[in-house]
C-alpha positions in Angstrom: 0.0 0.0 0.0 1.4 3.4 -0.9 1.2 6.3 1.4 2.3 8.9 -1.1 0.4 9.3 -4.3 1.1 12.1 -6.7 -2.0 14.2 -7.1 -0.7 15.6 -10.4 0.1 12.4 -12.3 -1.0 9.5 -10.1 2.5 8.0 -9.5 2.7 6.1 -6.2 5.6 5.9 -3.7 6.2 3.6 -0.7 5.9 4.7 2.9 9.7 5.0 3.1 10.0 7.1 0.0 8.9 10.5 1.1 12.1 12.0 -0.2 11.7 10.4 -3.5 8.1 11.6 -3.7 9.2 15.2 -2.9 12.0 15.0 -5.4 9.4 13.8 -8.0 7.2 16.8 -7.3 10.1 19.2 -7.6 11.5 17.6 -10.8 8.2 16.9 -12.6 5.6 19.3 -11.4 7.3 22.5 -10.2 5.2 24.8 -12.2 2.0 23.2 -10.9 3.1 23.4 -7.2 1.4 25.9 -4.9 3.2 27.8 -2.2 2.4 25.3 0.5 3.8 22.3 -1.5 7.0 24.3 -2.2 7.3 25.1 1.5 6.7 21.4 2.4 9.5 20.3 0.1 11.9 22.8 1.6 11.1 22.0 5.2 11.0 18.2 5.1 13.5 17.2 2.5 16.3 19.7 2.4 15.8 20.0 -1.3 16.7 23.4 -2.6 14.3 24.6 -5.3 16.5 26.4 -7.8 13.5 28.0 -9.3 12.3 29.3 -6.0 11.5 33.0 -6.4 12.0 33.8 -2.7 15.7 33.3 -3.0 15.9 35.8 -5.9 13.7 38.2 -4.0 16.1 38.1 -1.1 19.0 39.0 -3.3 17.1 41.9 -4.9 16.1 43.2 -1.5 19.6 43.0 -0.2 20.9 44.9 -3.3 18.3 47.6 -2.8 19.2 48.0 0.9 23.0 48.2 0.1 22.4 50.7 -2.7 20.3 52.9 -0.3 23.0 52.7 2.3 25.7 53.7 -0.2 23.5 56.6 -1.4 23.0 57.8 2.2 26.7 57.6 3.0 27.6 59.4 -0.3 25.1 62.2 0.5 26.4 62.6 4.0 30.0 62.9 2.8 28.9 65.4 0.1 27.0 67.5 2.7 29.8 67.5 5.3 32.5 68.2 2.7 30.8 71.3 1.4 
């Protein structure tokens, strides 16, 4: 009896194969996965989703913060020098 059955294609996985099931979801159905499925994959399997937009968002946000800090420091130097 299978505990894990893919709701996207019907493939079945044994009770011990949760990691294989999660890897199957990531490899074959990434575009169909909802936010909760992606979170489940990250939390329970240690699988990194290379297409995960939150990683890209974090990099962009960090860049914006660093650019803002650089601009603030540049403005402060400009004001105090003049």
